[in-house]
N, C-alpha and C positions, 0 to 999 in steps of 0.2 A: 023898461020892465025887465028884470031879471029874475029868472027862476032858478035859484041854487037848489042844487041837489045836496043830499048828505056827503056824497061823495066828494064834489066840489068844496064844500067847506072844510072837510078833512084835508084835502089837498092843499088848500090855501093855508091851514093852520099848520102842516107839516113845513111847508115852505116860507114862513114868514121871516126865518133867521137866515136864509139863504142870501149871500151877496155874489154879484156876478164875479167871475174870475177875470182879473186885470191882465191882457195879453199885451206884450210889448211887440211893437211893431217891428217886423224883420227887414222890411224893405223900406227904405227911405225914397219917398217919392220927391221927384224934381219938381221945383216950381213952375208953374205954367210959362214964366218968363224966362226962356233959356239963354244964357249967356252966349252972345254972338262969337265971342272968341273961342269958345269951346266947341261950338258947331263946327265953325271953319277948321278946327284943328282935327276934328273927327273926320270929317270929309276929305282933308287932305291925306290924312293916314289910311283912310279907306281907298282912295284913289291911288296912293302909292303902293298899297298891297295887291291890288288889281294888275298894276303895271309891272309888279315883281313876278307873279305867278302867270307867264306866258304859256303854262301848259294847259291847253284846251281839251285834253283828253276827257271824255265824258265819264263822271262818275255816278251818272243816273242808273236807272234800271239796266241791269244786265243779265240777259238770258242765260240760266245756267246750262252747262253742258254735261254730258255724261263723261266720267273720267276715262272711258276707253274710246271717246269720240274721236275721230280724225279732223283735226282743223284745217282748213285750207281756203285760200283766197287768190285771186288774180286778177289784176286790173285789165283793162281792154288795152291792146296794142302789145302785150307780153307774149312772146312767140311759144308756140306750144312745146317746142325742143326745148326751149330755155326753162320753161315750167317744169317739164318731165324731168331735166337734169337736177333741178332744185329739189324736187320730190324724192328723187333718188339718191340724194345726199353726194352728188358727183362734184358740186362746187368746193373749193377751198373755204374752210370756215376762218375769218380773218378776226372775228371778235365774238366775244360770248357775255351772256350777261345771266346770271344765276338768281332767281327769284326767291328761292327757298327762304323760309322763316320772315319774309316781308309782310307787312301789312298791305292791305290793299291800296291805302295812299301811298305808302313808301314805293310799292310796286308802279303805281301809276306815274310817279316822278321818275323812277329809275328807267322804265321805258322809254318815257319821254325824252330824258337826257341821252339814253343810250343811242337812239336813232341820230339825234343831233350829233352826237360825237362821232357816229360812224361816218356820218356825211361829211363832216370836217376832216375826216381822215382818208377819204375816199375808199371807204370799205364797202364792198358789193354785196358780200354774203356773211350773215350773222346768224348765231345760235341763241335763242332764249330758252333757258331751262326754266320750267315753271312747276312741275310735278302734276301728277294726275290727282293728287287729292284724294286717294281712294281710303275709305275707312274713316271719313271725316264726318262731322256733323253736315256741312254744308260741302259737299264734295266738289272738286275741280274748280274751286272759286277762282283762284289765279289764272287757270288754264281758260276759264270763261271770260274773263277780264282782258287777257291777251289777245284772243280771237275777237274781242269786241274793239279793242283800242287800235290795234294795227291798221285797219282800214282807214281809220281817221287821219292817218299820218301820209301826206301827199308822197313822201319819200319812200313809203314802203310800195314797191310794185308787185310783190306777192309773197305768200307764206304758205307752209305745208307742215304738218306733224312730221317730227324726225324719223330716220331710220333707228333700228334697234342700237347700232353701234353709237349713236349720238344722244340716245336718251329716250327714243321712241315716243310714245304719246305723252310723255312728260317734257317734251321739249319741242321746239319750233323753229324750223329754218326760215329766215327772212332774207329775201331778195330786195337789195335797195336801190334807188334810182342812180344811173350813172352821173357823175359830177360832171361839169362842163370840161373840166381838165381830162377826165377819162373819155368823154366823148370825141374830144380833139385827137386825142392819142389814137384811138381806135380808127377814126376817120384816116389819120396821117398812114397808120400801118396797111390800112386796105388800099389807099389810093397812091401809091407810091408810083412814080412813073417808069 
């Protein structure tokens, strides 16, 4: 039993010539029976992509730092005098990396490769210039990333914001682990008969 009101009758009368709009499907749905060869191909491609990117530096949430914050880190076992010399900029800088105008993903790759290259060339002290990021919508973004990424690399023994002559709060000194070759040279130098 339906009670039609005069408004309902008027509505139905007005809508009698209306036809639904035909919408073309924008997505083609795959059939439920997937081709096994395409699944295998995609699986191999995904595995190859994972194997190719050995960069494990975290891209997840990174706590933002103040542009004028001093960043510092020291692993256990790094002598206080060594760390103080790093902080004061007394070590010779043998390699430099400038991250200006890079995206976060480009910087992540660059930092990872830079540390690997430094280790391959027996570089002990390096400088990474990241800028302070003052006056930006998201200030100190690269600086925050560098402070987050460097402790993740076992090769990095310590780091500290640079002295004014090397870029001050927009750059960071990085002390790298000695290679086995350098350890042997140091041992031989100090243990001569």
